[in-house]
N, C-alpha and C positions, 0 to 999 in steps of 0.2 A: 174523180171523187175519191177522197181518202177513206181507208178501210174503216175508221172509226165512224165516219158519217153513214157509211152503208150499214154497217152494224147497228147504229142508233136507230135508223128509220126502219129497219126490218123487225127490231125489237118492239118499237113502238106500235107498229102494225100488228104484232102478234099479240101484244098485250090487250088489244081491243077485244080479242077472243077469250081473254081470261088465261092466256098462256103465260106462264111464269118464265121469265128469261134470266137466267143466272150466269154471271162470268163464271167460267169454268177453270180452275186452276189446280194443279197438282204439285205440291211442294217438291216431291222427289222425283217427279217426271217432267221432263221438258217436252215442248212441242205438242201439247195436247190441244184439242179444238178449243176455239174462243168461248163458245157459249154452248149452254145446255138449255134447250127449250123443253118445258115440261108443260104437256097439254093436259086440260082438265080431266081427261079420261084414263091417265096413267101412262101415255105413250111419252117416251123421252127421246129426243133427237139432239145428236150433237151438230153443231155448225162451226165451220172454220171460215171466218170472213176474210176476203182479199180485196186489194185494189183491182180495178177492171183489168183483166188480162194476166194479174199475177198468179203464179202457181205456188202450190204448197211446197215447203222445203222436204228434203229427203226424211228428216226427222219427223215432220208432221204426217207425211205419207205413211211412214212406218206405225205411228201412234194410231192414226186413222184405221189403217188396216187391221190393227189388233182389235179394235172396237167392231169393226165390220166381221171379222172372224168369228166374234161372240154373237153375231146377228143384231147388232145395234145399227140405227139408222145415223149415217154420217153424210153431211153435204158441204161442199165448198161453194160458197156464195160470192160473186164479185159484182153484183148488179142489184140495186134496190128493187127493181121490177121482178126479177127472177126469185129473190128472197121472199117477196110479198106473195108471189105466185105459188112457192112452195108451201108457205103457211096455209094459203087458201085452200090448196088441194089437200093437204092433211086434215084440215078442219072438214073438207067436205066428205073425205073417206071416212073420218071418224063419225060424222053425223049420220052417214048412210048406213055404215055397218054396225052401229050401236056400240057403245063402249063396253057394255056388259061382255061382249065377245073377248075383250082383252083383259080388263082388270076383274071382271066378274069371275072369269074361269080361274085366274090365277089366286084370287081370294077364296074361292071354293076349295081349291087344293090345300092352301094354307091352313085354312080352318079345319079341313077334314084331317090333315096331319097332325096338328096340334090337339084336336079332340082325341085322336087314338092315343097321344103320349099322356094325357093327363088322367 
């Protein structure tokens, strides 16, 4: 199956949960992951889609490692079922752990900081 077909099916599955799926491009940087999945709770996940069995290029591995080093979630998906399971698993974790723990804490810190500066 072609990479674009895997990507389209996984994106469609994610959108059922209200996940925004955005094509990710960076004009001044090559080899960035294909997609940015933005979950309703503030979780952002980068996904590189490949044909079954294909591996990321050296440049893609380098760019993905930069994101991982900054503690972002980055996945390589080469199978529709694996992509859908990833989305399902992340939705389950978000639902179980409550979104307030992620975005609520971050927003509280931002509000606190800006309140002090005003």
